[in-house]
GURO-104480 format. One record per residue (C-alpha): residue number from 1; x, y, z negated; residue in one letter. Coordinates in Angstrom, 3 decimals. Layout:
GURO-104480
<kolba nr="NUM" x="X" y="Y" z="Z" rest="A"/>
...
This chain:
GURO-104480
<kolba nr="1" x="-2.314" y="-25.377" z="0.981" rest="X"/>
<kolba nr="2" x="-1.159" y="-23.987" z="4.333" rest="X"/>
<kolba nr="3" x="-2.259" y="-20.470" z="5.048" rest="X"/>
<kolba nr="4" x="-3.338" y="-19.023" z="8.383" rest="X"/>
<kolba nr="5" x="-1.452" y="-15.718" z="8.725" rest="X"/>
<kolba nr="6" x="-3.856" y="-14.216" z="11.282" rest="X"/>
<kolba nr="7" x="-6.933" y="-14.303" z="9.037" rest="X"/>
<kolba nr="8" x="-5.402" y="-14.754" z="5.592" rest="X"/>
<kolba nr="9" x="-7.614" y="-17.784" z="4.938" rest="X"/>
<kolba nr="10" x="-6.316" y="-21.231" z="4.027" rest="X"/>
<kolba nr="11" x="-6.783" y="-24.170" z="6.389" rest="X"/>
<kolba nr="12" x="-9.088" y="-26.850" z="5.013" rest="X"/>
<kolba nr="13" x="-9.217" y="-30.376" z="6.397" rest="X"/>
<kolba nr="14" x="-12.825" y="-31.586" z="6.776" rest="X"/>
<kolba nr="15" x="-13.879" y="-34.412" z="4.488" rest="X"/>
<kolba nr="16" x="-15.480" y="-37.567" z="5.842" rest="X"/>
<kolba nr="17" x="-18.173" y="-39.379" z="3.989" rest="X"/>
<kolba nr="18" x="-16.860" y="-42.501" z="2.242" rest="X"/>
<kolba nr="19" x="-18.001" y="-45.684" z="3.992" rest="X"/>
<kolba nr="20" x="-17.516" y="-49.354" z="3.200" rest="X"/>
<kolba nr="21" x="-14.358" y="-50.787" z="4.755" rest="X"/>
<kolba nr="22" x="-15.271" y="-52.988" z="7.766" rest="X"/>
<kolba nr="23" x="-12.763" y="-55.625" z="6.580" rest="X"/>
<kolba nr="24" x="-13.367" y="-55.996" z="2.841" rest="X"/>
<kolba nr="25" x="-16.255" y="-53.691" z="1.895" rest="X"/>
<kolba nr="26" x="-14.336" y="-51.439" z="-0.519" rest="X"/>
<kolba nr="27" x="-14.785" y="-47.655" z="-0.149" rest="X"/>
<kolba nr="28" x="-12.729" y="-46.106" z="2.654" rest="X"/>
<kolba nr="29" x="-9.861" y="-43.718" z="1.970" rest="X"/>
<kolba nr="30" x="-9.055" y="-40.461" z="3.675" rest="X"/>
<kolba nr="31" x="-5.639" y="-41.697" z="4.846" rest="X"/>
<kolba nr="32" x="-6.885" y="-44.950" z="6.424" rest="X"/>
<kolba nr="33" x="-10.434" y="-43.999" z="7.458" rest="X"/>
<kolba nr="34" x="-12.667" y="-45.966" z="8.087" rest="X"/>
<kolba nr="35" x="-10.608" y="-48.620" z="6.275" rest="X"/>
<kolba nr="36" x="-9.683" y="-48.736" z="2.580" rest="X"/>
<kolba nr="37" x="-5.967" y="-49.372" z="3.121" rest="X"/>
<kolba nr="38" x="-3.235" y="-49.808" z="5.705" rest="X"/>
<kolba nr="39" x="-3.508" y="-53.568" z="5.142" rest="X"/>
<kolba nr="40" x="-7.133" y="-53.666" z="6.315" rest="X"/>
<kolba nr="41" x="-6.318" y="-51.308" z="9.199" rest="X"/>
<kolba nr="42" x="-3.471" y="-53.620" z="10.308" rest="X"/>
<kolba nr="43" x="-5.675" y="-56.730" z="10.062" rest="X"/>
<kolba nr="44" x="-8.255" y="-55.133" z="12.351" rest="X"/>
<kolba nr="45" x="-5.599" y="-54.019" z="14.844" rest="X"/>
<kolba nr="46" x="-4.140" y="-57.524" z="14.849" rest="X"/>
<kolba nr="47" x="-7.542" y="-58.993" z="15.743" rest="X"/>
<kolba nr="48" x="-7.909" y="-56.533" z="18.631" rest="X"/>
<kolba nr="49" x="-4.442" y="-57.365" z="19.965" rest="X"/>
<kolba nr="50" x="-5.033" y="-61.140" z="19.736" rest="X"/>
<kolba nr="51" x="-8.306" y="-60.811" z="21.656" rest="X"/>
<kolba nr="52" x="-10.536" y="-61.972" z="18.800" rest="X"/>
<kolba nr="53" x="-12.965" y="-59.172" z="19.580" rest="X"/>
<kolba nr="54" x="-14.322" y="-60.037" z="23.011" rest="X"/>
<kolba nr="55" x="-17.601" y="-59.683" z="24.854" rest="X"/>
<kolba nr="56" x="-19.002" y="-63.110" z="25.749" rest="X"/>
<kolba nr="57" x="-19.438" y="-63.794" z="29.458" rest="X"/>
<kolba nr="58" x="-21.956" y="-65.958" z="31.309" rest="X"/>
<kolba nr="59" x="-20.861" y="-69.578" z="31.763" rest="X"/>
<kolba nr="60" x="-21.607" y="-69.525" z="35.490" rest="X"/>
<kolba nr="61" x="-20.885" y="-66.051" z="36.863" rest="X"/>
<kolba nr="62" x="-22.165" y="-66.876" z="40.351" rest="X"/>
<kolba nr="63" x="-25.560" y="-67.781" z="38.903" rest="X"/>
<kolba nr="64" x="-25.579" y="-64.557" z="36.864" rest="X"/>
<kolba nr="65" x="-24.942" y="-62.555" z="40.064" rest="X"/>
<kolba nr="66" x="-27.910" y="-64.279" z="41.779" rest="X"/>
<kolba nr="67" x="-30.196" y="-63.341" z="38.881" rest="X"/>
<kolba nr="68" x="-29.227" y="-59.658" z="39.166" rest="X"/>
<kolba nr="69" x="-30.272" y="-59.539" z="42.838" rest="X"/>
<kolba nr="70" x="-33.925" y="-60.398" z="42.094" rest="X"/>
């Protein structure tokens, strides 16, 4: 454990509560939080980079703008 020389106390990394992995549901690990492994972390990143996670838009944006003016 690394020691802080100014106070003489050791540095402690805070623990995060274990959560289910968003990819596979297994418990998360400290190293890959909130995922269970680097594999699941990489899968999620790949989906973000491919654009799989997107907010749907209105089919006719001009009509959506008219509705907001009311």
